[in-house]
GULO-496614 format. One record per residue (C-alpha): residue number from 0; residue in one letter; x, y, z. Coordinates in steps of 0.5 Angstrom, whole numbers, plus 500, padded with zeros to 3 digits. Layout:
% GULO-496614
 pos code  c1  c2  c3
 NUM    a   X   Y   Z
...
This chain:
% GULO-496614
 pos code  c1  c2  c3
   0    m 492 719 535
   1    s 485 722 536
   2    a 479 719 532
   3    l 479 726 529
   4    s 486 726 526
   5    e 487 719 524
   6    r 487 717 517
   7    p 484 711 514
   8    l 487 706 509
   9    g 486 709 502
  10    a 484 716 504
  11    v 483 722 499
  12    v 486 727 503
  13    g 493 728 502
  14    a 492 727 494
  15    a 495 732 490
  16    v 488 734 486
  17    p 487 741 483
  18    h 482 746 485
  19    e 475 743 484
  20    a 473 749 480
  21    a 480 751 477
  22    a 478 749 470
  23    l 471 754 471
  24    h 476 759 473
  25    v 481 759 468
  26    t 475 758 462
  27    g 471 764 465
  28    r 465 759 466
  29    a 465 760 474
  30    l 459 764 476
  31    y 460 770 481
  32    t 455 774 484
  33    d 455 779 479
  34    d 454 774 473
  35    l 447 772 476
  36    v 445 779 474
  37    g 444 777 467
  38    r 440 771 469
  39    t 435 775 473
  40    e 429 779 470
  41    g 427 786 472
  42    v 433 788 475
  43    l 435 795 478
  44    h 441 798 479
  45    a 444 801 486
  46    w 449 807 486
  47    p 451 811 492
  48    v 450 818 494
  49    q 457 820 497
  50    v 459 826 500
  51    l 466 828 499
  52    a 468 831 505
  53    a 472 827 511
  54    h 467 829 516
  55    a 461 833 516
  56    r 453 834 519
  57    v 448 833 514
  58    t 443 838 514
  59    d 439 836 508
  60    v 438 831 503
  61    r 434 833 497
  62    t 431 827 492
  63    q 426 830 488
  64    a 431 832 482
  65    a 433 825 482
  66    l 426 822 481
  67    a 425 826 475
  68    v 432 823 471
  69    p 429 818 466
  70    g 430 810 469
  71    v 430 813 476
  72    v 425 808 480
  73    r 427 810 487
  74    v 432 814 492
  75    l 433 810 498
  76    t 434 814 505
  77    a 434 813 512
  78    a 426 814 512
  79    d 426 808 508
  80    v 429 803 514
  81    p 423 799 517
  82    g 428 796 522
  83    v 435 798 525
  84    n 438 804 521
  85    d 445 800 522
  86    a 450 796 519
  87    g 454 794 524
  88    v 455 789 530
  89    k 457 795 534
  90    h 451 799 533
  91    d 456 805 530
  92    e 455 805 523
  93    p 449 808 520
  94    l 447 805 514
  95    f 444 812 512
  96    p 448 817 516
  97    d 447 824 518
  98    e 454 825 520
  99    v 459 824 514
 100    m 465 820 517
 101    f 470 820 511
 102    y 471 822 504
 103    g 466 818 500
 104    h 461 816 505
 105    a 454 814 502
 106    v 448 818 505
 107    a 443 815 500
 108    w 442 810 494
 109    v 439 811 488
 110    l 435 805 484
 111    g 435 805 477
 112    e 433 801 471
 113    t 440 802 469
 114    l 447 803 472
 115    e 447 809 468
 116    a 440 812 470
 117    a 442 810 477
 118    r 449 814 477
 119    l 445 820 474
 120    g 440 820 479
 121    a 445 820 484
 122    v 449 826 481
 123    a 442 829 481
 124    v 441 828 489
 125    e 442 835 493
 126    v 446 834 500
 127    d 447 840 504
 128    v 453 839 509
 129    e 456 843 515
 130    e 463 841 514
 131    l 466 839 521
 132    p 474 838 524
 133    a 477 832 521
 134    v 482 827 524
 135    v 486 824 518
 136    t 492 821 521
 137    v 494 816 527
 138    r 498 822 530
 139    d 493 826 529
 140    a 488 822 533
 141    v 493 820 539
 142    a 495 828 539
 143    a 487 829 539
 144    g 486 824 544
 145    s 481 820 539
 146    f 480 813 541
 147    q 475 808 540
 148    g 474 801 543
 149    g 478 798 549
 150    q 485 799 551
 151    p 488 792 553
 152    t 494 791 556
 153    l 498 784 555
 154    l 503 783 561
 155    r 508 778 563
 156    g 513 776 567
 157    p 517 780 572
 158    d 516 788 573
 159    v 518 791 565
 160    e 521 797 568
 161    e 526 793 573
 162    a 527 788 568
 163    l 529 794 563
 164    a 533 797 568
 165    g 537 791 569
 166    s 538 790 562
 167    a 545 790 559
 168    h 543 794 553
 169    v 537 798 552
 170    f 534 800 545
 171    s 527 805 544
 172    g 525 807 538
 173    e 518 808 534
 174    f 515 805 528
 175    e 509 807 524
 176    f 507 802 518
 177    a 501 802 514
 178    g 495 799 512
 179    q 493 794 506
 180    e 488 795 500
 181    h 484 788 499
 182    f 484 789 492
 183    y 480 783 490
 184    l 479 782 483
 185    e 471 782 484
 186    t 469 788 488
 187    h 463 788 493
 188    c 457 785 490
 189    a 450 783 493
 190    l 443 781 489
 191    a 437 781 493
 192    q 430 779 491
 193    v 423 778 495
 194    d 419 772 493
 195    e 411 772 494
 196    n 411 770 501
 197    g 416 776 502
 198    q 421 771 504
 199    v 428 775 502
 200    f 433 772 498
 201    v 440 775 498
 202    q 446 773 494
 203    s 452 776 497
 204    s 460 776 496
 205    t 460 775 503
 206    q 465 770 508
 207    h 460 771 513
 208    p 453 769 510
 209    t 450 768 517
 210    e 452 775 519
 211    t 450 778 513
 212    q 443 774 514
 213    e 443 778 521
 214    i 444 785 519
 215    v 439 785 513
 216    a 434 782 518
 217    h 435 787 523
 218    v 435 793 517
 219    l 429 790 515
 220    g 425 789 521
 221    l 425 781 520
 222    a 427 775 524
 223    s 433 771 521
 224    s 428 766 518
 225    e 425 770 514
 226    v 432 772 510
 227    t 436 767 506
 228    v 443 768 504
 229    q 447 765 499
 230    c 455 766 497
 231    l 456 762 491
 232    r 463 764 491
 233    m 468 769 492
 234    g 473 773 487
 235    g 478 774 493
 236    g 476 776 500
 237    f 482 776 504
 238    g 478 779 510
 239    g 475 784 507
 240    k 469 781 506
 241    e 467 778 513
 242    m 464 785 516
 243    q 464 790 511
 244    p 458 786 505
 245    h 453 787 510
 246    g 451 794 510
 247    l 451 793 502
 248    a 447 787 502
 249    a 442 790 507
 250    i 442 796 502
 251    a 440 791 496
 252    a 435 787 500
 253    l 431 794 503
 254    g 431 796 495
 255    a 427 789 493
 256    r 423 790 499
 257    l 420 797 497
 258    t 420 796 490
 259    g 418 788 489
 260    r 424 788 484
 261    p 431 784 484
 262    v 436 789 486
 263    r 443 789 484
 264    l 449 793 488
 265    r 456 792 486
 266    l 461 797 487
 267    n 466 799 482
 268    r 473 799 484
 269    a 474 807 485
 270    q 468 806 490
 271    d 470 799 492
 272    i 477 802 495
 273    t 474 809 497
 274    m 468 806 501
 275    t 470 800 504
 276    g 476 798 510
 277    k 483 796 509
 278    r 488 793 514
 279    h 490 797 520
 280    g 496 801 520
 281    f 499 801 526
 282    l 504 806 530
 283    a 509 803 535
 284    q 513 805 540
 285    w 517 801 544
 286    r 523 800 549
 287    v 527 793 549
 288    g 532 790 553
 289    f 538 785 551
 290    d 543 781 555
 291    d 550 781 554
 292    d 549 775 550
 293    g 544 777 545
 294    r 538 774 549
 295    l 532 779 550
 296    t 530 781 557
 297    a 524 786 556
 298    l 519 789 552
 299    d 515 795 553
 300    a 511 797 547
 301    t 504 801 546
 302    l 501 799 539
 303    t 496 804 536
 304    s 492 801 530
 305    d 488 806 525
 306    g 481 804 526
 307    g 478 809 521
 308    w 471 811 523
 309    s 468 805 527
 310    l 470 800 530
 311    d 468 794 526
 312    l 473 789 528
 313    s 478 793 531
 314    e 478 790 537
 315    p 479 783 536
 316    v 485 785 530
 317    l 488 789 536
 318    a 488 783 541
 319    r 491 778 536
 320    a 496 784 535
 321    l 498 784 542
 322    c 498 776 542
 323    h 503 776 536
 324    v 508 781 538
 325    d 512 776 541
 326    n 512 772 534
 327    a 517 766 535
 328    y 521 769 541
 329    w 522 768 549
 330    i 521 775 552
 331    p 521 774 560
 332    a 518 781 561
 333    v 513 783 557
 334    r 508 789 557
 335    v 504 792 551
 336    n 499 797 551
 337    g 494 797 545
 338    r 488 802 543
 339    i 485 804 537
 340    a 485 811 534
 341    k 478 814 531
 342    t 480 817 525
 343    n 476 820 519
 344    k 477 814 514
 345    t 474 808 512
 346    s 473 803 518
 347    q 478 799 517
 348    t 477 792 518
 349    a 480 784 517
 350    f 485 783 513
 351    r 489 776 512
 352    g 493 775 518
 353    f 488 779 523
 354    g 493 784 526
 355    g 498 778 527
 356    p 502 781 521
 357    q 502 788 525
 358    g 504 785 532
 359    m 510 780 529
 360    l 513 786 525
 361    v 514 790 531
 362    i 518 785 534
 363    e 522 783 527
 364    d 523 790 526
 365    v 526 791 533
 366    l 531 785 532
 367    g 533 787 525
 368    r 535 794 528
 369    c 538 792 534
 370    a 543 786 531
 371    p 548 791 528
 372    t 549 795 534
 373    l 549 788 539
 374    g 554 785 534
 375    f 550 779 532
 376    t 548 778 525
 377    a 541 778 524
 378    e 540 771 523
 379    e 544 769 529
 380    l 540 775 534
 381    r 533 771 532
 382    r 536 764 533
 383    r 538 766 539
 384    n 531 768 542
 385    f 527 762 539
 386    y 522 758 544
 387    a 524 753 547
 388    p 519 747 549
 389    g 516 748 555
 390    q 515 756 554
 391    e 509 760 555
 392    t 507 766 551
 393    p 506 772 554
 394    y 498 771 555
 395    g 499 764 558
 396    q 499 759 552
 397    p 504 753 552
 398    v 508 753 545
 399    r 507 746 543
 400    h 511 743 538
 401    a 517 749 539
 402    d 522 744 536
 403    r 518 745 529
 404    l 521 751 529
 405    q 528 749 530
 406    k 526 744 525
 407    a 524 748 519
 408    w 529 753 521
 409    q 535 749 520
 410    q 531 746 513
 411    v 531 752 510
 412    l 539 754 512
 413    d 540 747 509
 414    s 536 747 503
 415    s 538 754 501
 416    g 545 754 502
 417    f 544 760 507
 418    h 551 760 510
 419    d 555 759 503
 420    r 551 764 500
 421    t 551 769 506
 422    a 559 769 504
 423    e 557 769 496
 424    v 553 775 498
 425    e 559 779 501
 426    q 563 778 496
 427    f 559 781 491
 428    n 558 787 496
 429    a 565 788 496
 430    g 566 788 489
 431    s 560 792 487
 432    i 559 799 488
 433    h 552 801 486
 434    v 549 795 487
 435    k 548 791 494
 436    r 545 785 495
 437    g 542 782 502
 438    l 540 775 504
 439    a 535 774 511
 440    i 532 769 514
 441    t 525 770 518
 442    p 521 765 522
 443    v 513 765 523
 444    k 509 762 529
 445    f 502 764 528
 446    g 496 761 533
 447    i 490 758 529
 448    s 483 759 532
 449    f 478 765 533
 450    n 480 770 539
 451    f 473 770 540
 452    t 472 763 542
 453    a 464 762 540
 454    f 466 763 533
 455    n 470 757 534
 456    q 464 752 531
 457    g 462 749 524
 458    g 456 745 521
 459    a 455 741 515
 460    l 449 738 511
 461    v 451 731 508
 462    h 446 728 503
 463    v 447 721 501
 464    y 442 719 495
 465    k 439 713 493
 466    d 444 712 487
 467    g 450 713 492
 468    s 452 720 490
 469    v 454 725 495
 470    l 452 732 496
 471    i 455 736 501
 472    t 454 743 504
 473    h 458 746 510
 474    g 458 753 513
 475    g 464 755 510
 476    t 465 760 504
 477    e 470 759 497
 478    m 474 765 495
 479    g 479 762 491
 480    q 483 759 497
 481    g 481 751 496
 482    l 476 750 502
 483    h 471 747 497
 484    t 477 742 494
 485    k 479 740 501
 486    m 471 739 503
 487    l 470 735 498
 488    q 476 730 500
 489    v 474 730 507
 490    a 468 727 505
 491    a 471 722 500
 492    t 475 720 505
 493    a 470 719 511
 494    l 465 716 507
 495    g 471 711 503
 496    v 468 713 496
 497    p 472 716 491
 498    l 472 723 490
 499    s 468 723 483
 500    r 462 720 488
 501    v 462 727 492
 502    r 459 734 490
 503    l 459 741 493
 504    a 453 745 494
 505    p 453 753 495
 506    t 454 756 502
 507    r 447 758 504
 508    t 444 760 511
 509    d 438 755 510
 510    k 442 749 509
 511    v 447 750 514
 512    p 445 756 520
 513    n 449 760 525
 514    t 455 759 521
 515    s 462 763 523
 516    a 465 767 518
 517    t 471 763 513
 518    a 476 767 517
 519    a 482 766 522
 520    s 485 760 518
 521    s 480 756 521
 522    g 475 754 515
 523    a 478 747 514
 524    d 479 745 521
 525    l 471 747 523
 526    n 468 745 517
 527    g 472 739 516
 528    g 471 737 523
 529    a 463 738 522
 530    v 463 734 514
 531    k 467 728 518
 532    n 462 728 523
 533    a 456 728 518
 534    c 459 723 514
 535    e 461 718 520
 536    q 453 719 523
 537    i 451 716 516
 538    l 457 711 516
 539    a 454 708 523
 540    r 448 707 520
 541    l 451 704 514
 542    a 455 699 518
 543    q 449 696 521
 544    v 446 694 514
 545    a 453 692 511
 546    a 454 688 517
 547    e 448 684 516
 548    q 450 682 508
 549    l 457 681 510
 550    h 456 677 516
 551    v 460 680 521
 552    p 460 685 527
 553    a 458 692 525
 554    a 464 695 528
 555    d 468 691 524
 556    v 465 693 517
 557    r 470 698 513
 558    f 468 703 508
 559    v 474 703 502
 560    g 475 705 495
 561    g 468 705 494
 562    r 467 698 497
 563    v 464 695 504
 564    r 468 690 507
 565    g 470 687 514
 566    l 476 687 516
 567    d 479 682 512
 568    a 481 686 506
 569    e 481 679 502
 570    g 474 677 504
 571    p 468 678 501
 572    s 465 685 500
 573    v 460 689 496
 574    a 459 696 493
 575    w 458 702 496
 576    e 452 703 492
 577    d 449 696 493
 578    v 449 698 501
 579    v 446 705 500
 580    r 440 702 495
 581    l 439 697 501
 582    a 439 702 506
 583    y 434 706 503
 584    f 429 700 502
 585    s 431 698 510
 586    r 428 705 511
 587    v 435 708 514
 588    q 436 715 514
 589    l 442 717 509
 590    w 443 724 511
 591    a 446 728 517
 592    a 447 735 519
 593    g 454 735 522
 594    f 458 739 528
 595    y 464 741 530
 596    r 467 745 536
 597    t 474 746 537
 598    e 476 744 544
 599    g 481 746 549
 600    l 480 753 548
 601    h 479 759 553
 602    w 480 766 553
 603    d 479 772 558
 604    s 480 778 554
 605    a 480 783 559
 606    a 485 780 563
 607    m 489 778 556
 608    r 490 771 558
 609    g 488 764 557
 610    e 490 759 551
 611    p 486 762 545
 612    f 489 758 539
 613    k 488 751 538
 614    y 495 750 535
 615    f 501 754 533
 616    a 503 754 525
 617    y 510 754 524
 618    g 514 757 518
 619    v 521 760 516
 620    a 523 763 510
 621    a 529 765 507
 622    a 529 771 502
 623    e 536 774 497
 624    v 535 781 494
 625    e 538 786 490
 626    v 538 794 491
 627    d 540 798 486
 628    g 543 804 489
 629    f 541 810 485
 630    t 534 809 485
 631    g 532 804 491
 632    a 529 799 486
 633    y 530 792 487
 634    r 529 785 485
 635    v 528 779 489
 636    r 533 773 487
 637    r 531 767 491
 638    v 526 765 496
 639    d 526 758 500
 640    i 520 757 504
 641    v 519 751 509
 642    h 512 751 512
 643    d 508 747 517
 644    v 501 745 515
 645    g 501 738 519
 646    d 499 733 515
 647    s 496 736 509
 648    l 489 735 507
 649    s 491 738 499
 650    p 498 739 497
 651    l 497 743 491
 652    v 492 747 494
 653    d 496 749 500
 654    l 503 750 496
 655    g 498 755 492
 656    q 496 758 499
 657    v 504 759 501
 658    e 506 762 495
 659    g 500 766 494
 660    g 500 769 501
 661    f 507 770 501
 662    v 507 775 495
 663    q 501 778 498
 664    g 505 779 504
 665    v 511 782 500
 666    g 506 786 497
 667    w 504 790 504
 668    l 511 791 506
 669    t 514 793 500
 670    l 510 796 495
 671    e 502 797 496
 672    d 503 804 499
 673    l 496 807 501
 674    r 496 815 502
 675    w 491 819 504
 676    d 491 827 503
 677    a 492 830 510
 678    t 488 836 508
 679    t 481 833 505
 680    g 481 826 507
 681    k 481 823 500
 682    i 484 817 499
 683    t 489 818 493
 684    t 490 811 491
 685    s 484 809 489
 686    s 485 805 482
 687    a 490 800 480
 688    s 494 806 476
 689    t 496 809 483
 690    y 496 803 488
 691    k 501 798 486
 692    l 500 791 487
 693    p 504 785 486
 694    s 505 781 479
 695    f 509 776 476
 696    s 515 781 475
 697    e 515 782 483
 698    m 515 774 483
 699    p 522 771 486
 700    e 526 769 480
 701    d 528 763 484
 702    f 522 760 488
 703    r 522 754 492
 704    v 517 752 497
 705    s 517 746 501
 706    l 512 743 506
 707    l 515 741 513
 708    d 515 733 513
 709    a 513 729 520
 710    a 508 734 522
 711    h 502 731 524
 712    e 497 735 528
 713    d 494 730 533
 714    g 486 734 535
 715    a 485 737 528
 716    v 481 734 522
 717    y 486 728 519
 718    g 492 731 522
 719    s 492 738 518
 720    k 493 745 519
 721    a 491 752 517
 722    v 495 755 512
 723    g 491 761 509
 724    e 494 767 514
 725    p 501 764 516
 726    p 504 764 510
 727    l 503 772 509
 728    m 508 773 514
 729    l 514 769 511
 730    a 514 775 507
 731    f 518 779 513
 732    s 524 775 510
 733    v 524 780 504
 734    r 523 786 508
 735    e 529 784 512
 736    a 534 783 506
 737    l 532 789 503
 738    r 535 792 510
 739    q 541 789 509
 740    a 542 790 502
 741    a 541 798 504
 742    a 546 797 510
 743    a 551 794 505
 744    f 551 801 503
 745    g 554 804 509
 746    p 560 802 514
 747    a 560 795 518
 748    g 555 795 524
 749    h 551 801 521
 750    t 544 800 523
 751    v 538 801 518
 752    d 532 804 519
 753    l 527 802 513
 754    a 520 805 512
 755    s 514 800 511
 756    p 512 799 506
 757    a 519 799 504
 758    t 518 802 497
 759    p 524 804 492
 760    e 523 810 494
 761    a 524 808 502
 762    v 529 804 500
 763    y 533 809 496
 764    w 532 814 503
 765    a 535 808 507
 766    v 541 807 502
 767    e 542 814 503
 768    a 542 814 510
 769    a 547 808 510
 770    r 552 812 505
 771    t 552 818 509
 772    a 553 814 516
 773    e 559 816 521
 774    g 565 812 518
 775    a 562 811 511
 776    h 567 813 506
 777    v 564 816 499
 778    v 565 813 492
 779    p 567 816 486
 780    g 561 816 481
 781    s 556 815 487
 782    v 553 822 487
 783    p 546 820 488
 784    p 540 824 484
 785    p 537 830 487
 786    a 532 829 493
 787    p 526 833 493
 788    d 524 837 499
 789    g 528 834 505
 790    p 531 828 505
 791    p 525 822 506
 792    i 519 821 502
 793    r 516 819 508
 794    p 519 823 513
 795    e 514 820 519
 796    s 516 813 518
 797    e 524 815 519
 798    r 525 814 526
 799    v 531 814 531
 800    l 534 808 534
 801    g 537 810 541
 802    q 541 807 546
 803    l 539 809 553
């Protein structure tokens, strides 16, 4: 067992403690970025000047009328930028554009004494544009050859064409599936101030304070050391605040530098949805081969992501999609091509799973569609294709602990009574005309680490004060996911003190520099390793001090439960506080900067080969649904989950993450239907009234979640595994259960083509297709409600599954 993963006696990690800010959250006392405005004097408010065209050239911006509006202080335009007029890391995102690239693109910002003054000022700004042709859908982009970024290819095994030609069964199809709006409770927000020395201080709701710092600095023409970014906490992030906050923080900072007053920028909900990126939608075109035993022989696919108007994180999102197209399945011959469509939409960005869900959805859809035609149950077809020990992914990484997938699978089958309930579902469906049920089980194998190797590093600063109290600062940000809670537990465990002795400070770039984004599910791995490293530096010094007091070798000193002793648990001991006090008077350093880098990673992004992930997280979910044949409405009757988080750092936090990730995945796959007007490019689902989010009513009626036992991960902090992103993909089980319920309305062996999201409308049309399939019989009284013009609500999502 590695020193990093070994747990000492009396460990605080592993204890089921509440979220460190739970009481603040539920009482409303937790402070978020915008709450600081009321504590700051003389704040100016920013409002965007938006152009309501999907694609247009800006020919003139006239601000005189705005400056005449009472309360308007300044209008920010490109002429005001002292540094680089760009908000992106790829230099393709002008902060003040001269070409509008999506409906609602901001070309200027108004600063006012009040938010209303700024709004009225923005209305008064006159913008002349020349409208240009727009590309709105991914299919239009493909037809026009409108692409951006690299076009990677993932290859493995024998020649794919030969493998397909030699396959007993070959199928082909297309699958277009939608993106997802983050809809964090706290919209994008920044508050910028400048001190008497010109130092810029930005409070930002950001997952990546260091990158926010860098963008603000280069827009203002400053060095990074002249800009400090703090993230107090976020009211949700989900990846949407990894890249998108930077330009908004830069606007606030620019306004503060030019006016000498604090500037607050907060998007309202409609602006946030209209102006910021979402999960990438994808168009997948595929061919797949099977042998007579139902085992995959080859996969040939092209994945086209809808990147929107600029690259943002589209390239690494696409790379992760390609790396996860296998999910939990061994495919001997693989060829997957990737490309990024450039469309006149918001620049799509990171979202929980970061391309992994999109890649995995493709193979899960393939298996779900092909199983009936091959004559297997979907459960059996999936099981037959699981990775076995010793096998590698298509990009060459060994699949360690593949046996855990089998273990979790069997545990779900047993604990859920899967086979008995399958028989019960079949019996129910045989006796029910208008309502059918489905029961499905799906696996997850998700790689943990950043695809970009350099991001796999973390830092921390740990202070031990003379009274023995401890203050930690680390490079990760808190967005409700419980990272701070875990870091408190890591520090208390490493120092051997009670949790009550440790306090945590907000994330700041002047305390821990050069931090990576809190993303890729790696926050606890990276920052936990750094916190532990800093604590161990301090302990090594304190051990020397304690050794003299206890008359034992320094190597034998142990710190447990706030006491310091030798190897003999019954021998003499001294209080932690006494050792700390003595160390101070002995002039021993009581603070340390910690650092951690993930070892064993290498990745060739051009060749799409290497070992980009530290380990894989596994999970299995079984879901039972019930579908109304008249409306397509459904309910989730029961969900059983077993998920691998290693040796949990904080079980309550991890259980909450599994539950929350699963429900968010269900939202993406069944409810959240992003819509753009194909003519104007306007997003038409820009509020909670038009964009349906999962709520308590969509929670499974019976929800059973367990963490996989005996799942220690050697080489990770205290044997734990990441939990943020992998549970989202457990929601595939709900989608596959809906497919089975819809199929139950038709003849045996019917293949269901199910749109994504599988909204009630989409499920209804799948039910209708099953009812009218060859071999189906019409049941009296089952006449459906009249259809609108043509069968499907989303005709572009209905594809033909053909055997070649």
